Every structure is written in structure tokens, then in C-alpha cells.
N, C-alpha and C positions, 0 to 999 in steps of 0.2 A: 504493500500500500504506500502510495506516495505521501511524503510529509506535506503539511500545509504551511504556507508562509504568508506574511503580510508585508507589502512594500509601501513605504510612507510617502512616496512621491512618484509621479510618472517618470519612467526611465526609458532609454532608447529601446526600440523594438527588438533589435538583435539580442540584447541582454535579456529582455523580457521573455523572448522565445526560448532562450537557454534555460531560464528558470522554469518556464512552463513545461518543458520536456521532462523535468525531474520532480516538479512539485505541483501541488494544487495552490494556485496563486490568487490572492485578492490584493488589489492595489488602489491606493488613493489616486484619483485620476487628474487632480489639479497639478499643473506645473509650477505655478507662481504663488500658490496659497498653501501654507503648511496644514497638515491634518490637525484638527483640534485634539486636545487631550482626551476629551470625552469619547470621540470617535475612535481614537487610537486604543483606549482602554477596552472598548467593546470589541474591536477587531482582533486584538491579540489574545483574547480570553481563551481561545481554543487552538491557537497556532503553535507549530513546532519551531518556526524560525521567523526572525524579524530582520528585514532589510531597511535600514534607517539612515537619516542624515543628521548633521550637527544641529539642525533646527528642532529635533525632537529630544526632550528631556526624558531619558529612560532611568528614572530613579527607583528607589526601593518600593514605593507605593505602587508604581505601575507594574513593576516586575511581579509583585505579589498577586496581581490580577491576571497573570499569565502562567498558570500552574504547569502547562505542558511545554513551555518554552525551553528549547535546548541550545539555540544559537542566536546571538545578536550580531549582525554584520553591519558595521558602520562604514558608509561610503565617505571616508575621510581618514586623514592621518591622525588627527586629534581625536580624543575620546572623552573629553571632560563633560560631555553631555550624558554619559552613562555612569551609573554607580557600579563600577567594575568589581569592587570588593563584594558588594551584596550579590551581584550576579554569580560570582564564583562560589559564594556560600550556598547558592541554590544549584550548583553544578552546571551553570550556563556558560558556554563558551562565548567570549566577546572577541571580535576580530576588527581589524582596520585595514587601510589600503596604503601602506607606505611605499616609498620607492618610485612608483609610477609618476608621481607629481613633482619629483625633486627638481628637475631641470626647468619645468614650466614655472614653478613658484620662484625659483632663483631668477628667471627672466623678469618676472613681475617685480621682484625686489629691486633689481638693478634698474628697471624702467622707472620706478618711483624715485630712486636715488637720483637719477639724471634729470627727471622731470622737476623735482624740487630744486635741485642745485642750479639748473638753468632757467627756472621760472617759466616752464613751458606752458602750463595751464594759464597762468597769469598773463603771459604774453599773448596767448590766443584770445583771451577775453579782451585784452587791450586793443588788439587788431579789430575784432568783431564789433567793438563799441565805437569804432571810428576815431580812436584817440591817437592813432599813428599819423603824425603830421610831418615828421622829418626824422632823419638819423641824428642822434646826438651821442657824445662819447660815453655817457654813463647810463643810457637808457636801458632799463631792465637787465642790468648787470647781475650776474649770479656768482656762484662759487665754482672753482675748478675742480673737476673730478680726477683728471690725469695727474698722477704723482701725489695725490693726497693720502691721508692715513684713514683706513677703514677699520672700525672695531666691530667684531661680530660677537654677539652674546648668544651662545648656544651653537656649538659646532657639530650638529648632526649632519645628515645627508645634504639638507638644503644649505646649511652654513658652509659646508665644504664647496658646494657648487657656486655659491656667491663668491667665495674666496678665489676660486679659479677665474671667474669673470673679472674680478678686481685686478688680478695679476695682468690681464690683458690691457688694463689701464695704467699699468706701472704703479699700482697703489701699494703702499706699505700696509700689510694686513696684520692686525692684532686679533686675538680671540680670547674669550673667557668661556670656560666650560666646567662642568662638575669634575671632569677628569681630563688630564692632558692628552692630546692626540699627537704623539710624537711622530708617528708615520706621516700624518698630514703636514706636520711642521716641515718635515724633510721633503716630501714629494711636491707640496704646493709652494713652500717657501713662506710660511707664516710663523708668527711668534705668539706664545702664550703670555697673557698678562692678567694680573689681578684686576678685578672689576673697577676699582677706584682708579688705577693707572690707565686702564682702557678709556674710561669716561673722560679723564683729564686730557688725554693726548690725541683722541680721535677727532677727525674732521667730519666723519660720517659714522653713525652708530646704527647697526642693523640688529633688531631684536628677533631672534629666531629660536628661542628656547621654548620647550613645551610649557603649557599652562598647568601648574600644580599649586598646592597651597604654599609651597616654598617660593614660587615665582610670582605669586599674586602681588601686585604693586611693587615689583622688583625695581622699576624705574619710577621714582617719585620725587618729591621736593628736594631731598638731600642729594639725589643723583643728578638732577638738573643743575643744581648749584655747582657741581664739579665740572660741568661741560664747558667747552669754549662757547663764547657768544656767537661764533660763526658755525657752530655744529649743526648738523642735520640728523634728525632721528627718523628711522624707518621701522615700522612695525608691520610685518607680514606673518606674524605668528598667531597670537590670540589677543583679543581685547582683555583687559584686566591685568595683564602683565605690566602695562604702562598705566599709571594713575592719570586719568584723563583731565582731572581738575588741575593737577600739578603741571601737566603738559601745556594746557591752555595758558596758565599763568606764566610759564617759562617763555612761551612764544609771544604773548602779549607784552611782556616786560623786556623782551630782547635778550633773555638769558641764553636762548639758543636761536638759530637763524631760521630753521624751517623744519617741517615734518611731512612724511609720506605715510599714509595709513590705509591699510587694506582691511583692518579689523577694528572692531569697537566692542566695548563691554556689553552694550545692548545692540543687538542686530535684528532688524534693520535699525540703523542709527536714526534717532529723531531728527527731523529737518531743522528743528530749532536748537540743535546741539551747538554750544558755543564754538567748538573747534571748526565747524563748518562756516563760520563767519570770518575766518582769518584768511587773508590772501596768501600767507606763506605756508598754507596747508594744502597738500594734494590728497584728496580722499577718494577712494574707490570702494565698491560694494562687495568686499570679500571675494575677489576674482583671482586669487593667487594661482589656482590650478585650472583656470578657465580657458583652456584651449580645447578645441574639439577633440583632438587626438587623446589628450590626457583625461578628459572627463569620460570618454568611452572606455579607456583602460581602467579607470577607477571603478566604473560601474561593473565591468566584467570581472575584475578582481574581487569586488564585494560579493558578486554572485557566486563565483567559484569558492570563496571562503564559506559562504552559507551552505552551498550544496555539499562540500566536503565534510563540513561539520555535522550536517544532518545525517549523512550516510556513513559516518564513522571513519572517514578517510583522513589522512594527515592534512592539517591546516597550517599553512605557512605563516600566517600573520595573526597569531593569538595575542591578545593584550593581557598583560599581567601587571599587577601593582604590588 
């Protein structure tokens, strides 16, 4: 008998067909509207597997309402939307989709870095508003990327990929991580630094660490006070790692020069959020992995994780805490 699964968002037909071959499938049909908690609780009451996104909070209360649940497959690298410990206590496998989005997210990280430093969005608005009257020596001048110092906080797969890109710009790369990555130091040509040193000396700071209780508000008032007033902060990891109120004050008061943000503590970010009012912020709607090729790979990997877990086969990407 085929296991039953619930999918919390409409997914590509090819991946859906793969799941339908192996499972009885029910799916939330909306692409742009998340499933409500009430509907989700009802739908998972009798299923064996759950295919979900970061938009769904799979906490202990919800898991309690799914007594047959064996596998939760998250179509994301992060998994702070799932109570992994409680799921494990119930014998439920939790999986994620690392690896396939590394290069795409690194591309977006570096795109934000260059967009902020060269004021690309601000310049586009300037042009469209008809304010471009003449060339002048200091019009919309930004910060040089080539030869600057980049500090990476969190040297996982994406951090290493960003470091490789930075080397193409002849950047001096520092990194801070829970443990040193000596092989990466040698192969990429980067240097380990304590967090305080990294913050003081970097021209650009990329936040790429996972979101945990330890990293919540890792970058806050004290850390911004250490940075150069010409520094640019990029966050393509998770909202909540950077204290948004502290970031707003640092930008408003000129303690740092600019910021590029793909993530926010509340998503979608409210349109009246103070950070969205600042011209030195480039903000995008959590599109780090948003290439066609990568999103298809993520969906397929999430499907394979779910099928393998339900059929008792080896699962490559099991999350443990």
C-alpha cells in the first residue's frame, strides 16, 4: 500500500509526478498563498509524510496532531521552522535540501554586495525619476569592491562559495566560524579571524551562519559599533541573526554605509518596515536560491528524501540537532 503525503504548496509537475508514482498525494494548490495552520493540521492528521516549506511552522503542537507521520521533508537548507528535537522524540525523520542551492545563493550574495556598494538600485531610481541632468564627479559614488576586505560569518558551503567569488575580485577574505576550516584556508586563500577582529577590519561583512538560539541577534548594537562607517552588511542567511532595530539605527546614524538583505525576521516583511525607507538598503524577497534550475533541484531532492524515508531506504540529508 502506498504511503500518503501532504504537500504544502504547489510544486513543479515533474516533481509532483514523481511523488504521485510512489505515494497517495494531497496538495495545497495555491502558489502564492501559504496553507493556513488550521488546514494544515487537518490535512496531516492521517498522512505518513509531509513535504513543506520554510513558510510552515511545524512545531510540537502540530506534530502531535499527526500520529502517523514518519517523515518531514523541508524544501530548504534551513530548518528553524521545524521542532526537530520533538520530531525525533516521536521517531520522525526530518530532512532538508543542502548542496543544490550553494552556488545560486552565493551568486545572490555577491549580487547584493555589488548592488549596495555601487548604489545600483538607487541609481536606477535616480534615472527613472528624471533626476539625471548631467555627469558630475561625485554623482552616486559608491565603494570599491576590487581589493577590499570581505568578512564572512559562517563558512559553510555557501560561505566557501562566496569566498571563491571574492578571490576573483582580488579581495582579502577573513572568516569566522565555530571551527577553523584549515583546508579552505589553504585551497581558497582565506584567513580565520575572531568575530571582533573581523567586524573591525572588514569593508564588507556577509552573514551566512545558520539560525540557532546561539546566533539569534548575533549582529546587534555592540557589533555595529565595531564596524567601519564605510562597511556594508549583507545578510542572505536568516532574519533574526541580525537585530533589525540595531541595523536601522546603524544605517540611519552613518555607523555603517549600507546593507543588502534577502531575509527578514518577519516574512513577508511589512511594507512599513523602517529598513525599507532607507536609500542605502537593497532589499529583496528571500530569493537566494531563486533560479529555475536550483528550485527544480531543491524540489526533486525534497521529494527523493521523502520517498526514501517513507520506504525505509537510506536518506542522504537527515537533520539532527
